[in-house]
C-alpha positions as CSV (number, residue, x, y, z in Angstrom):
1,M,-8.6,33.3,24.1
2,D,-9.0,35.4,27.6
3,E,-8.4,39.5,28.0
4,N,-4.8,38.5,27.4
5,D,-4.9,36.5,24.7
6,L,-4.1,33.6,26.1
7,P,-5.9,30.5,25.9
8,D,-9.0,29.3,28.1
9,F,-8.4,25.8,29.0
10,E,-11.5,25.6,31.0
11,D,-13.2,26.6,27.2
12,L,-10.7,24.5,25.5
13,K,-11.7,21.6,27.6
14,E,-15.3,22.0,27.0
15,N,-14.8,22.3,23.4
16,F,-13.2,19.0,23.2
17,E,-15.1,17.2,25.0
18,M,-18.3,18.4,22.7
19,V,-16.4,17.8,19.8
20,H,-15.9,14.7,21.1
21,K,-19.8,13.7,21.9
22,L,-20.3,14.5,18.2
23,I,-17.6,12.4,17.1
24,N,-19.4,9.5,19.1
25,E,-22.4,10.4,17.9
26,G,-21.8,9.7,14.0
27,K,-22.1,13.2,13.0
28,V,-18.8,14.5,12.1
29,L,-18.1,13.5,8.7
30,S,-15.0,15.2,8.5
31,I,-12.8,17.3,10.9
32,A,-9.7,19.1,11.1
33,S,-8.0,21.4,13.7
34,V,-7.0,25.4,12.4
35,R,-3.4,25.9,12.3
36,N,-1.4,28.5,11.3
37,G,-2.7,29.2,8.0
38,G,-5.7,29.7,9.6
39,L,-9.7,29.1,7.8
40,A,-8.4,29.5,4.3
41,D,-5.9,26.5,5.2
42,V,-7.7,24.1,6.5
43,L,-10.9,25.0,4.1
44,T,-8.6,24.8,0.9
45,K,-6.8,21.4,1.7
46,A,-10.2,20.1,2.6
47,C,-11.3,20.7,-0.5
48,M,-8.3,19.5,-2.4
49,G,-8.4,16.1,-0.9
50,N,-11.7,14.6,-2.9
51,K,-12.2,17.8,-5.0
52,L,-15.7,18.7,-3.5
53,G,-16.7,22.5,-3.5
54,F,-17.2,25.1,-0.9
55,K,-19.4,27.7,-0.5
56,A,-19.2,30.0,2.0
57,M,-22.4,31.6,4.0
58,S,-20.3,33.7,6.6
59,N,-18.1,36.7,6.7
60,V,-15.4,36.1,8.3
61,N,-11.6,36.6,8.5
62,Y,-10.4,33.2,6.4
63,F,-6.5,34.4,7.8
64,E,-7.1,34.9,11.6
65,L,-5.1,32.4,13.7
66,M,-7.3,30.6,15.6
67,Y,-5.6,27.6,17.5
68,G,-7.5,25.5,19.4
69,S,-10.5,25.8,16.8
70,F,-12.1,22.7,14.6
71,V,-13.1,23.1,11.0
72,M,-16.2,20.3,11.2
73,E,-18.6,18.8,8.4
74,L,-21.5,17.8,10.1
75,S,-24.4,15.4,9.0
76,E,-26.8,17.5,10.5
77,D,-27.9,20.9,11.9
78,V,-26.3,21.1,15.7
79,E,-27.5,24.5,18.1
80,N,-24.5,25.6,19.4
81,S,-23.8,29.1,20.7
82,K,-19.9,28.3,20.0
83,F,-20.5,27.5,16.5
84,V,-20.3,29.9,14.0
85,E,-21.8,28.3,10.5
86,L,-19.0,28.7,7.4
87,G,-20.7,27.1,4.7
88,T,-21.8,24.3,3.1
89,T,-20.0,21.5,0.6
90,C,-21.3,21.1,-2.5
91,D,-20.0,19.1,-5.4
92,C,-19.4,22.1,-8.0
93,G,-15.8,21.8,-8.3
94,K,-14.8,25.1,-6.5
95,I,-14.7,27.7,-3.6
96,V,-17.1,30.2,-3.4
97,I,-16.6,33.3,-1.3
98,G,-19.0,35.9,-2.0
99,N,-18.9,36.7,-5.5
100,V,-15.2,35.3,-5.9
101,E,-15.0,31.9,-7.3
102,M,-11.8,29.7,-7.4
103,P,-11.6,26.5,-9.2
104,I,-10.2,23.5,-7.3
105,E,-8.2,22.4,-10.2
106,E,-6.7,25.9,-10.5
107,L,-5.5,26.1,-6.8
108,I,-4.2,22.5,-7.2
109,K,-2.0,24.2,-9.6
110,V,-0.9,27.3,-8.1
111,W,-0.2,25.5,-4.9
112,Q,2.2,22.7,-6.8
113,E,3.7,25.1,-9.4
114,P,6.3,26.5,-7.7
115,L,8.1,23.0,-6.9
116,E,7.0,21.2,-9.4
117,K,10.7,21.2,-11.3
118,V,12.4,20.4,-8.4
119,F,9.8,17.5,-7.3
120,P,8.1,16.5,-10.3
121,T,4.5,15.3,-9.6
122,K,3.9,14.5,-12.9
123,V,5.8,12.1,-16.0
124,K,5.8,11.9,-19.2
125,N,4.7,8.4,-20.0
126,E,4.2,7.1,-23.4
127,K,2.3,4.1,-23.0
128,A,-0.6,6.2,-21.9
129,K,-2.8,3.1,-22.6
130,V,-3.1,0.2,-21.2
131,E,-5.3,-3.2,-21.8
132,N,-7.1,-4.3,-18.5
133,I,-6.2,-8.0,-18.5
134,V,-8.8,-10.7,-16.8
135,S,-8.1,-14.4,-16.7
136,D,-10.2,-17.0,-16.2
137,K,-7.6,-19.3,-15.1
138,T,-8.4,-21.2,-11.3
139,C,-6.7,-22.4,-8.5
140,T,-5.7,-26.2,-9.6
141,I,-3.5,-26.8,-6.4
142,K,-4.8,-28.2,-3.1
143,C,-3.0,-28.6,-0.2
144,T,-2.1,-32.6,0.6
145,K,-0.8,-32.1,4.0
146,P,-3.1,-30.2,6.2
147,I,-2.2,-28.8,9.4
148,A,-4.9,-26.6,12.1
149,K,-2.2,-24.0,12.8
150,P,0.9,-23.2,9.5
151,R,3.7,-22.0,10.9
152,V,5.0,-18.8,8.6
153,F,8.7,-18.2,8.9
154,I,9.7,-14.2,8.5
155,P,13.0,-13.4,7.7
156,V,14.6,-10.3,8.9
157,F,17.1,-8.8,7.0
158,P,19.3,-5.4,7.3
159,G,16.7,-2.7,6.5
160,T,13.5,-4.7,7.0
161,N,11.0,-3.0,8.5
162,C,7.3,-4.6,7.9
163,E,8.5,-7.6,9.8
164,Y,5.8,-6.7,13.2
165,D,3.1,-6.2,10.6
166,V,2.9,-9.0,8.8
167,T,3.2,-10.9,12.0
168,K,0.4,-9.5,13.7
169,A,-1.5,-9.9,9.9
170,F,-0.4,-13.7,10.4
171,E,-1.2,-14.3,14.1
172,D,-4.9,-12.2,13.4
173,A,-5.4,-15.3,10.5
174,G,-4.5,-17.9,12.6
175,A,-1.1,-18.4,12.0
176,I,2.0,-19.4,14.3
177,V,5.2,-17.0,13.2
178,N,8.7,-17.2,13.5
179,T,11.3,-14.7,12.7
180,S,15.1,-14.4,12.6
181,V,17.3,-12.0,12.0
182,F,20.1,-12.5,9.3
183,K,23.2,-11.4,11.3
184,N,26.0,-10.0,9.0
185,I,28.6,-8.2,11.2
186,K,31.1,-11.2,11.5
187,S,31.6,-13.8,9.1
188,N,30.7,-16.6,11.5
189,D,27.2,-14.4,11.8
190,I,26.5,-14.9,7.9
191,T,27.3,-18.9,8.5
192,D,25.1,-18.7,11.7
193,S,22.3,-17.3,10.4
194,I,22.1,-19.5,7.1
195,E,21.6,-22.4,9.4
196,E,18.7,-20.8,11.3
197,F,17.1,-20.3,8.1
198,A,17.6,-23.6,7.0
199,K,15.9,-24.5,10.3
200,Q,13.5,-22.3,9.9
201,I,12.3,-23.4,6.3
202,N,12.3,-26.9,7.2
203,Q,9.6,-26.3,10.0
204,A,7.8,-23.8,8.0
205,Q,4.2,-24.2,5.6
206,I,4.9,-20.6,4.5
207,I,8.0,-18.4,3.9
208,M,7.1,-14.7,4.2
209,L,9.3,-11.9,3.1
210,P,8.9,-8.7,4.4
211,G,9.1,-5.5,2.9
212,G,11.8,-2.7,3.9
213,F,14.9,-1.5,2.4
214,S,17.1,-4.3,2.5
215,A,21.0,-3.3,2.4
216,G,19.8,0.4,2.3
217,D,18.5,0.1,-1.3
218,E,21.3,1.4,-2.7
219,P,23.0,1.6,-5.5
220,D,19.9,0.1,-7.3
221,G,19.8,-2.4,-4.2
222,S,15.8,-3.3,-4.6
223,G,15.8,-6.9,-3.0
224,K,19.3,-8.3,-4.1
225,F,21.2,-8.7,-0.7
226,I,17.7,-11.0,0.4
227,A,17.9,-12.5,-3.5
228,T,22.2,-13.0,-2.7
229,V,21.6,-14.6,0.8
230,F,18.3,-17.1,-0.7
231,R,21.1,-18.0,-4.0
232,N,22.8,-19.9,-1.0
233,P,22.9,-23.5,-2.3
234,K,21.6,-25.0,1.0
235,L,18.7,-22.5,0.8
236,R,17.6,-22.9,-2.5
237,D,17.6,-26.8,-2.6
238,L,15.5,-26.3,1.0
239,I,13.5,-23.4,-1.2
240,H,12.2,-25.8,-3.9
241,S,11.8,-28.8,-1.2
242,H,9.5,-26.4,0.7
243,L,7.5,-25.5,-1.9
244,Y,7.6,-28.4,-4.6
245,E,7.5,-31.7,-1.8
246,K,6.4,-30.2,1.2
247,D,3.8,-28.2,-0.8
248,G,4.6,-25.3,0.8
249,L,3.8,-21.5,-0.2
250,M,5.5,-18.2,-0.4
251,L,4.7,-14.6,0.2
252,G,6.8,-11.4,-0.8
253,I,5.4,-7.3,-0.2
254,C,7.5,-4.6,-1.5
255,N,11.3,-5.3,-0.8
256,G,10.2,-9.1,-0.3
257,F,8.7,-8.5,-3.9
258,Q,11.7,-7.3,-5.3
259,A,13.8,-10.3,-3.8
260,L,11.3,-12.9,-5.5
261,V,11.6,-11.5,-9.1
262,K,15.4,-10.9,-8.5
263,T,15.8,-14.8,-7.7
264,G,13.8,-15.9,-10.2
265,L,11.3,-17.6,-8.0
266,L,8.7,-14.7,-9.7
267,P,7.9,-15.5,-12.6
268,Y,9.2,-19.0,-13.1
269,G,8.9,-20.9,-9.8
270,K,12.4,-21.6,-9.2
271,I,15.5,-20.0,-8.2
272,I,17.4,-19.4,-11.6
273,D,20.6,-17.0,-12.5
274,M,19.2,-13.5,-14.1
275,T,18.9,-12.9,-17.8
276,S,18.2,-9.3,-19.8
277,E,15.1,-11.2,-20.6
278,M,13.7,-11.4,-17.0
279,P,11.0,-8.9,-15.8
280,T,12.2,-6.8,-13.0
281,L,11.8,-4.3,-10.6
282,T,13.6,-0.8,-10.4
283,F,13.3,2.8,-9.5
284,N,9.9,4.3,-9.7
285,Q,9.5,6.9,-13.2
286,I,9.5,9.6,-10.8
287,A,12.6,9.1,-9.7
288,R,12.3,8.8,-6.2
289,H,10.0,7.4,-3.6
290,Q,6.6,6.9,-3.5
291,S,4.1,6.6,-0.3
292,C,-0.1,6.7,-1.3
293,M,-3.2,4.8,-1.3
294,V,-3.4,3.1,-4.2
295,Q,-6.3,1.4,-6.6
296,T,-5.8,-2.6,-7.2
297,K,-7.6,-4.6,-9.3
298,V,-8.0,-8.7,-8.9
299,T,-7.2,-9.6,-12.2
300,S,-6.6,-13.9,-11.8
301,K,-7.6,-16.1,-9.3
302,M,-5.5,-18.5,-10.1
303,S,-3.4,-18.3,-6.9
304,P,-4.5,-19.7,-3.1
305,W,-3.4,-16.5,-1.8
306,F,-6.6,-14.8,-3.8
307,S,-8.8,-17.8,-2.4
308,K,-11.1,-14.9,-0.5
309,V,-11.2,-12.6,-3.2
310,N,-13.7,-12.1,-6.5
311,L,-12.0,-11.6,-9.8
312,G,-12.7,-7.8,-10.7
313,D,-12.8,-6.8,-6.9
314,V,-10.9,-3.4,-6.2
315,F,-8.5,-2.6,-3.3
316,T,-7.4,0.4,-1.5
317,I,-4.1,-0.5,-0.4
318,P,-0.9,1.3,0.9
319,I,2.3,1.6,-0.9
320,S,5.5,2.8,0.1
321,H,8.6,2.1,-2.3
322,G,11.2,4.0,-4.2
323,E,11.6,1.0,-6.3
324,G,8.6,-0.4,-7.5
325,R,8.7,0.3,-11.0
326,F,7.6,-3.5,-12.8
327,V,9.6,-3.9,-16.0
328,V,8.6,-6.7,-18.7
329,N,9.7,-7.1,-22.4
330,E,5.9,-7.5,-24.3
331,Q,6.9,-11.1,-24.8
332,V,7.0,-12.4,-21.5
333,Y,4.1,-9.7,-20.6
334,K,1.9,-11.9,-22.9
335,D,2.8,-15.1,-21.5
336,L,2.2,-14.0,-17.8
337,A,-1.4,-12.6,-19.2
338,E,-2.0,-15.8,-20.8
339,N,-0.9,-18.2,-18.0
340,G,-3.1,-16.0,-15.0
341,Q,0.3,-15.1,-13.3
342,I,-0.7,-11.5,-13.8
343,A,-3.0,-11.5,-10.1
344,T,-3.6,-7.3,-10.1
345,Q,-3.2,-4.1,-12.0
346,Y,-3.4,-0.4,-10.7
347,V,-6.7,1.0,-11.6
348,D,-8.7,4.4,-11.5
349,F,-11.5,5.0,-10.2
350,E,-13.7,3.6,-12.9
351,G,-11.8,0.3,-12.3
352,N,-9.7,1.0,-15.5
353,A,-5.6,-0.2,-15.8
354,S,-4.1,3.1,-16.2
355,M,-0.3,4.3,-16.5
356,E,-1.3,7.5,-14.9
357,I,0.5,8.3,-12.1
358,E,-1.7,9.4,-9.8
359,F,-3.1,5.6,-10.2
360,N,-0.1,3.9,-11.0
361,P,2.6,5.9,-9.3
362,N,5.4,3.6,-10.0
363,G,5.1,3.2,-13.5
364,S,4.7,0.0,-13.7
365,N,4.7,-2.0,-17.1
366,Y,1.1,-2.8,-18.3
367,A,-0.2,-1.6,-14.3
368,I,1.3,-4.7,-13.1
369,E,0.8,-4.9,-9.1
370,C,1.0,-8.1,-8.3
371,I,2.3,-11.3,-10.1
372,T,2.4,-15.2,-9.2
373,S,4.8,-18.3,-10.1
374,P,3.0,-20.4,-12.9
375,D,0.8,-22.5,-10.2
376,G,-0.1,-20.0,-8.0
377,R,1.9,-21.0,-4.9
378,I,4.1,-18.2,-4.8
379,M,2.6,-14.5,-4.9
380,G,4.6,-10.9,-5.4
381,K,3.1,-7.8,-5.1
382,M,4.0,-4.0,-4.0
383,G,1.4,-2.9,-2.1
384,H,1.3,-3.5,1.8
385,S,-1.5,-5.6,2.2
386,E,-0.3,-6.5,5.6
387,R,-1.2,-2.6,6.6
388,S,-4.9,-3.0,7.1
389,Y,-6.1,-2.6,10.8
390,T,-9.6,-1.9,11.9
391,D,-9.8,1.7,12.1
392,I,-7.7,3.1,10.0
393,Y,-7.9,5.1,6.8
394,K,-11.2,5.7,7.9
395,N,-11.6,8.8,5.6
396,M,-10.3,6.9,2.6
397,P,-13.3,5.1,0.7
398,G,-12.9,1.7,-0.4
399,E,-12.3,-1.8,0.6
400,K,-8.6,-2.3,2.5
401,D,-8.8,-5.9,3.3
402,Q,-7.9,-8.7,0.9
403,K,-8.0,-11.5,3.1
404,L,-4.4,-12.4,1.9
405,F,-3.0,-13.8,5.0
406,E,-6.3,-15.4,6.0
407,A,-6.1,-17.2,2.3
408,G,-3.3,-18.3,3.2
409,V,-4.0,-20.2,6.4
410,T,-6.9,-21.6,5.0
411,Y,-5.1,-23.1,2.1
412,F,-3.5,-25.7,4.7
413,S,-6.8,-26.5,6.5
C-alpha cells in the first residue's frame, strides 16, 4: 500500500510477476492469497486441508488485512527483500506460534461445531466395518464386430449437465459422439424424441447416460425420468438388441447410473419391472448433496470398461450427487460379489473399504461405488470419471484417470 493506504499497482504487478516466475520454476508447493481473515485464516485453512502442522518463526500480525499478498510454501530458500519468512510446515499436527500450540483436530472441531446441528458432517453408521471385495473373475466377452471409430450416443434429458464433459472424454479417446436432446414440452415432442433416440441407438456401438439431475430429482427422482423413457417398448427392444445382438456397450455415470439401476439394466442386464428385492439408489445418508473427492478401488476386472486398469488400483475421483447411496439386501450383495459384478468400492487412505462419511460420503451399502451387468458390458458408477482433464486437481494426490473411455473405445478395435 502507498502512503494513502491505496494499492501501489506497479509494486503489485512486480509481485505477481515474481510469484508467477517461482511457480513456473517449480519452487512453489502451495500458494494462497490473503483475504479478509488475514494470515490466521490462510494458515489455519492450509493446515486443516491436509492436517499438516505449522511452526511460526516471525512475530507478525496474523490478523492484519494484507490484500494483494500471497502466502507461499516453497521447496527451497529464495532470497528476496519482499519476502517475510513466516515459518515451516511440519507433520506435528498443530499450529505453533511462540508458546501457544493449537492442535489441528481441535481447531477443525471448533470450526465445524456451530453449524453441526444444522448441516451435519457426520452420521451414525451401524455398519462401521465392511469387507474388502476382491474378485478373480475376468472379462469373457470379446467384440465380434470391430470398428475403427465406434459411435457413442449420449441422450440428453431435462436436467442433464455432464454431456459436454463426457463428449470430450470419448472424443479424446477416439470415438465419434452424437448427442440428442429429449424434448417434452409438447406431446408430439416426446414422440419425435423417441424416434430420434431409436435412430441414434441403431447407429451406436456405445450408449452413454451422463450425470445431472433429470426432472430435478424431485421427489426421489434419481434417474426415474430417464428410466421411464427407456421403458418405452420400442427403445427397450432396441437397447436389448444393441447389447446382445450388436455386441454393444453401455455406461452410466451418476444420474445415468441411477437410471440403469431403476430400469434393471443394472445389475440384471435387461430392462425389467422393479421389485422390492432389487438394489436401488436413494438419498445420501447425510440427507443433502455431497461434492468432494473420493478414493475408489478396483475390486473386479470382469468388465471391458476396466480393461486398462489393474485389480486393486486406487483412483481419486470427484463425486457430486444428492442421491448416490447404493442400497442392496444381503443376498443380492453376496450374489453380486460372487459374480464379480461389484467393480469398485469406496476406500480409505489405506485402501480399505469404508463406511466412514469422509471416504463413503453417501453411505452406500458395503461401500459399493460401481457395479456391472452379469457379463460386464453394462457399467454404472457414481464417481465422475469423465472429469479427469489434464492439470486439474493439481493439489489433490492420487491417480485420476481410470482410462474408462479409452477402454470402451479399445473394446471395438
